[in-house]
C-alpha positions as CSV (number, residue, x, y, z in Angstrom):
1,M,24.3,-68.9,-37.5
2,I,26.1,-67.6,-34.4
3,S,24.8,-64.9,-32.0
4,I,27.7,-62.9,-30.6
5,L,26.8,-61.0,-27.4
6,C,28.3,-58.4,-25.1
7,L,27.1,-56.3,-22.1
8,K,27.7,-52.7,-21.4
9,W,26.2,-50.8,-18.5
10,G,27.3,-47.9,-16.3
11,D,30.1,-45.6,-17.4
12,K,33.3,-47.7,-16.9
13,Y,33.5,-48.5,-20.7
14,G,32.5,-46.2,-23.5
15,P,30.8,-47.1,-26.9
16,E,34.2,-47.5,-28.5
17,Y,34.6,-50.8,-26.6
18,V,31.5,-52.2,-28.2
19,N,32.3,-50.9,-31.7
20,R,35.9,-52.1,-31.7
21,L,34.9,-55.5,-30.5
22,Y,32.3,-55.7,-33.3
23,N,34.9,-54.7,-35.9
24,Q,37.3,-57.3,-34.6
25,C,34.6,-60.0,-34.9
26,K,33.9,-59.0,-38.5
27,H,37.7,-59.3,-39.2
28,F,38.4,-62.6,-37.4
29,I,35.1,-64.5,-37.6
30,N,34.2,-65.5,-41.2
31,L,30.8,-67.0,-40.3
32,D,27.3,-65.7,-40.5
33,F,26.6,-64.0,-37.2
34,N,24.4,-61.4,-35.5
35,F,26.1,-59.1,-33.0
36,Y,24.1,-57.9,-30.0
37,C,24.9,-55.5,-27.2
38,A,22.7,-55.4,-24.0
39,T,23.1,-51.9,-22.7
40,D,21.6,-49.1,-20.7
41,N,23.0,-46.5,-23.1
42,S,23.2,-47.2,-26.9
43,K,24.5,-43.7,-27.8
44,K,27.3,-43.8,-30.4
45,I,27.1,-47.5,-30.8
46,N,27.4,-48.7,-34.4
47,P,23.9,-48.9,-35.9
48,E,24.8,-52.3,-37.4
49,I,24.8,-53.7,-33.8
50,K,21.5,-55.0,-32.5
51,I,20.6,-53.4,-29.2
52,L,19.1,-55.2,-26.3
53,D,17.7,-53.6,-23.2
54,Y,20.0,-54.2,-20.3
55,N,17.1,-54.0,-17.9
56,D,15.9,-57.3,-19.2
57,Y,19.0,-58.9,-17.7
58,T,19.5,-57.2,-14.4
59,I,20.2,-59.3,-11.4
60,P,18.8,-59.1,-7.8
61,I,20.6,-57.8,-4.7
62,G,21.2,-60.5,-2.1
63,K,19.6,-59.8,1.2
64,Y,22.8,-60.5,3.1
65,G,24.8,-57.7,1.4
66,G,28.6,-58.2,1.1
67,N,30.9,-57.6,-1.8
68,N,29.8,-56.1,-5.2
69,Q,26.6,-54.6,-3.7
70,G,25.4,-57.9,-2.5
71,K,25.1,-59.3,-6.0
72,V,26.7,-62.2,-7.9
73,F,28.9,-59.9,-10.0
74,T,28.4,-60.3,-13.8
75,A,25.6,-62.9,-13.4
76,E,23.8,-60.9,-16.0
77,K,25.9,-63.0,-18.5
78,I,23.9,-66.1,-17.6
79,K,20.5,-64.4,-18.1
80,L,21.7,-63.0,-21.4
81,I,23.3,-66.2,-22.8
82,C,20.3,-68.3,-22.1
83,D,17.7,-65.9,-23.5
84,E,15.2,-67.9,-25.5
85,R,15.4,-65.6,-28.4
86,F,18.8,-67.2,-29.2
87,Y,17.6,-70.8,-29.1
88,G,18.6,-72.7,-32.2
89,T,21.9,-70.9,-32.5
90,R,25.3,-71.1,-30.9
91,V,26.0,-68.1,-28.7
92,L,29.4,-66.5,-28.1
93,L,29.4,-64.1,-25.2
94,L,32.5,-61.8,-25.0
95,D,33.8,-59.4,-22.4
96,L,34.3,-55.9,-23.7
97,D,37.9,-55.7,-22.4
98,L,39.6,-58.1,-24.7
99,I,41.3,-58.0,-28.1
100,I,41.2,-60.7,-30.8
101,L,44.6,-61.5,-32.3
102,K,44.0,-64.5,-34.6
103,D,41.2,-66.0,-36.7
104,L,38.4,-67.7,-34.7
105,T,36.5,-69.0,-37.7
106,N,37.5,-72.7,-37.6
107,Y,37.5,-72.9,-33.8
108,L,33.9,-71.6,-33.5
109,N,32.6,-73.5,-36.6
110,N,34.0,-76.9,-35.5
111,Y,33.2,-76.6,-31.7
112,H,29.8,-77.8,-30.7
113,P,29.7,-77.5,-26.9
114,N,27.5,-79.9,-24.9
115,K,27.5,-77.5,-21.9
116,L,28.4,-73.9,-21.2
117,A,32.0,-73.6,-22.3
118,L,34.4,-71.4,-20.2
119,Y,38.1,-71.1,-20.1
120,E,40.4,-72.6,-17.5
121,S,42.8,-69.9,-16.4
122,W,46.2,-71.7,-16.8
123,W,48.0,-68.6,-15.6
124,Y,46.8,-69.0,-12.0
125,D,49.3,-70.8,-9.8
126,D,48.0,-74.3,-9.1
127,K,49.6,-74.5,-5.7
128,L,48.0,-71.2,-4.7
129,F,44.6,-72.3,-6.0
130,K,44.7,-75.6,-4.0
131,R,45.9,-73.9,-0.8
132,F,43.1,-71.3,-0.9
133,Y,40.4,-73.4,-2.5
134,G,37.0,-71.8,-1.7
135,K,38.5,-68.7,-0.2
136,V,40.6,-66.6,-2.6
137,T,41.1,-67.7,-6.2
138,C,39.2,-69.2,-9.1
139,R,40.5,-71.2,-12.0
140,L,37.8,-70.5,-14.5
141,N,37.2,-67.4,-16.6
142,S,33.9,-66.3,-18.3
143,S,35.4,-63.7,-20.7
144,F,34.8,-66.0,-23.6
145,M,31.6,-68.1,-23.1
146,Y,30.3,-70.4,-25.8
147,A,27.2,-72.5,-25.7
148,Y,23.9,-73.5,-27.1
149,P,21.6,-71.4,-24.9
150,E,19.2,-74.2,-24.2
151,N,22.0,-75.9,-22.3
152,V,22.6,-72.9,-20.0
153,K,19.1,-72.8,-18.7
154,I,19.8,-75.2,-15.9
155,I,22.5,-72.9,-14.5
156,S,20.1,-70.0,-14.6
157,Q,17.5,-72.0,-12.8
158,K,19.9,-73.1,-10.0
159,L,21.6,-69.7,-9.7
160,F,18.5,-67.4,-9.5
161,N,16.6,-69.4,-6.9
162,K,16.3,-69.5,-3.1
163,N,20.1,-70.0,-2.8
164,Y,21.0,-66.7,-4.7
165,D,21.4,-64.7,-1.5
166,Y,24.0,-67.3,-0.3
167,Y,25.8,-67.3,-3.6
168,A,26.0,-63.5,-3.5
169,F,27.3,-63.3,0.0
170,K,29.7,-66.3,-0.1
171,F,31.1,-66.2,-3.7
172,Y,30.0,-62.7,-4.9
173,S,31.1,-63.2,-8.6
174,L,29.8,-65.4,-11.4
175,D,33.1,-67.2,-12.0
176,R,33.5,-68.2,-8.3
177,T,29.9,-69.2,-8.0
178,I,30.2,-71.5,-11.0
179,Q,33.6,-72.8,-9.8
180,Y,32.3,-74.0,-6.5
181,N,28.7,-74.9,-7.3
182,F,28.0,-75.7,-10.9
183,L,31.0,-77.5,-12.4
184,E,28.8,-80.3,-13.5
185,H,27.0,-78.0,-15.9
186,I,30.1,-76.5,-17.7
187,E,32.9,-77.7,-19.9
188,F,36.3,-76.1,-20.6
189,H,37.5,-74.9,-24.0
190,K,39.9,-77.5,-25.3
191,D,42.2,-75.1,-27.1
192,K,44.9,-74.2,-24.7
193,R,46.1,-71.4,-27.0
194,L,42.7,-69.7,-27.1
195,L,43.2,-67.1,-24.3
196,Y,45.9,-65.5,-22.3
197,S,45.9,-62.8,-19.7
198,Y,47.5,-59.5,-20.4
199,S,48.3,-58.7,-16.8
200,N,49.7,-62.1,-16.0
201,S,51.9,-62.1,-19.1
202,K,53.8,-58.9,-18.3
203,S,51.9,-57.0,-21.0
204,K,53.4,-58.9,-23.8
205,R,51.8,-59.7,-27.2
206,K,51.7,-63.5,-27.6
207,L,51.3,-64.2,-31.3
208,N,50.5,-67.9,-30.8
209,Y,47.3,-67.1,-28.8
210,K,44.0,-66.1,-30.4
211,V,42.6,-63.7,-27.7
212,C,44.1,-61.4,-25.1
213,I,41.9,-60.7,-22.1
214,F,42.4,-57.7,-19.7
215,N,39.9,-59.0,-17.1
216,N,39.8,-55.6,-15.3
217,S,36.1,-55.5,-14.5
218,H,36.9,-56.4,-11.0
219,G,39.1,-53.3,-10.6
220,R,42.4,-55.1,-11.0
221,G,44.8,-54.9,-13.9
222,E,44.7,-52.2,-16.6
223,D,42.0,-50.8,-18.9
224,L,42.7,-50.7,-22.6
225,H,41.9,-47.0,-22.9
226,N,44.6,-46.2,-20.3
227,L,47.4,-48.0,-22.0
228,K,50.2,-46.5,-24.1
229,N,51.7,-49.5,-25.9
230,W,51.0,-52.0,-28.6
231,A,47.7,-53.2,-27.0
232,Y,46.2,-49.7,-27.2
233,D,47.4,-49.1,-30.7
234,Y,46.1,-52.4,-31.9
235,W,42.7,-51.9,-30.2
236,K,42.3,-48.4,-31.6
237,S,43.1,-49.6,-35.1
238,Y,39.6,-51.3,-35.1
239,D,37.8,-47.9,-35.2
């Protein structure tokens, strides 16, 4: 059994993002799974989807302020993925702004991560990353997180402690906070054809990759609902 999770709060993404993601999972994941959405508004979400209260996963505001309202942006993911209700299952946490292009059944069935599995963003320029290490860029991506939730508890304990205010001010996003503080508690997906970035691939459809991520929650890139090309048509076909 696999638990597939997503988060939706605020008004940036509508219920169609949740419903279409669920339909893609049904099409491309031929395994027993339960699909959950942690949200503050479940209106028009498919009744087959199990609803969780987003308020159970809210994150604190750092006392020093800074970017993203003084929070570690999207750190809700860590609270959700290590929720004890999912113990005994593998958990797949997906961003809403992605589309699944190829079957994921064998990959998910055969992969038993020892730590929290994230993706190493091969599309970032390696020289740029090294030049600005700790300042600008980050090489890991949390759009497709896979783990046994028991193994993520250590990250939650270290993230939401007395150092949280520092993480929120200095790193201000989950990916950057993990990159520079918790690498010993993660592993990278081994399939280099698992994900690719839409914006870093000139909007092309790459048929040899399994998932296309749009990664626009930070306000960069393009949203699926604003596109007028193959990606929008493909995404809408999962109504």
